[in-house]
C-alpha positions as CSV (number, residue, x, y, z in Angstrom):
1,M,-134.2,109.7,88.1
2,T,-133.8,111.0,84.6
3,A,-136.4,110.7,81.9
4,E,-134.4,107.9,80.2
5,D,-134.3,106.0,83.5
6,E,-138.0,106.4,83.9
7,E,-138.6,105.2,80.3
8,A,-136.3,102.2,80.8
9,A,-138.1,101.3,84.1
10,T,-141.5,101.5,82.4
11,A,-140.2,99.2,79.6
12,R,-138.8,96.8,82.1
13,D,-142.2,96.6,83.8
14,D,-143.7,95.6,80.5
15,G,-141.1,92.9,80.0
16,P,-138.5,92.4,77.3
17,A,-141.1,92.0,74.5
18,A,-141.9,95.7,74.8
19,L,-138.3,96.7,74.2
20,T,-136.4,96.9,70.9
21,Y,-133.5,94.6,70.4
22,A,-131.1,97.6,70.7
23,A,-132.7,98.6,74.0
24,M,-132.4,95.0,75.3
25,L,-128.7,95.0,74.4
26,A,-128.2,98.4,76.1
27,E,-129.8,97.2,79.2
28,L,-127.7,94.0,79.2
29,E,-124.6,96.1,78.9
30,S,-125.7,98.3,81.7
31,I,-126.3,95.2,83.9
32,L,-122.9,93.8,83.0
33,T,-121.2,97.0,83.9
34,E,-123.0,97.1,87.2
35,L,-122.1,93.4,87.9
36,E,-118.4,94.0,87.0
37,S,-118.1,96.9,89.4
38,E,-116.7,96.3,92.9
39,A,-119.6,98.3,94.3
40,V,-122.3,95.8,93.2
41,D,-125.1,95.6,95.8
42,V,-125.4,92.0,96.9
43,D,-129.1,92.6,97.7
44,V,-129.9,93.2,94.0
45,L,-127.4,90.8,92.5
46,A,-129.9,88.0,92.0
47,V,-132.5,90.4,90.6
48,R,-130.0,91.7,88.0
49,V,-128.8,88.3,87.0
50,A,-132.4,87.1,86.6
51,R,-133.2,90.2,84.5
52,A,-130.1,89.6,82.4
53,H,-131.2,86.0,81.8
54,E,-134.7,87.2,80.8
55,L,-133.1,89.7,78.3
56,V,-130.8,87.1,76.8
57,E,-133.7,84.7,76.2
58,A,-135.7,87.5,74.6
59,C,-132.8,88.5,72.4
60,R,-132.3,84.9,71.3
61,D,-136.0,84.6,70.5
62,R,-135.9,87.9,68.5
63,I,-132.9,86.7,66.5
64,E,-134.6,83.3,65.8
65,R,-137.8,85.0,64.6
66,A,-135.7,87.4,62.4
67,R,-133.8,84.4,61.0
68,M,-137.0,82.6,60.1
69,A,-138.5,85.7,58.5
70,V,-135.4,86.2,56.4
71,E,-135.4,82.5,55.3
72,Q,-139.1,82.8,54.3
73,V,-138.4,85.9,52.2
74,V,-135.3,84.3,50.6
75,G,-137.3,81.1,50.0
76,E,-140.0,83.1,48.2
77,R,-137.4,84.7,45.9
78,E,-135.7,81.4,44.9
79,P,-137.0,79.5,41.9
80,P,-138.4,76.1,42.7
81,A,-135.9,73.3,42.6
82,A,-135.9,71.2,39.4
83,T,-136.6,67.5,39.9
């Protein structure tokens, strides 16, 4: 196991919230590559799919929080609407 593998495993143990968005996408790509291969281990298939689902949900949440933060900043910069 490489140092990167150990770091990724530690982050996975902490859940997606401990990962950066880029790290979550990289892990999703890795899972996708594994699932697309003909050598996918059936015994870990459900585990990988569950992890992918967890990562997708965390990415969606991160995107939504970023969108709300951007809207708040933009809203603070816009002059009040005239009535």
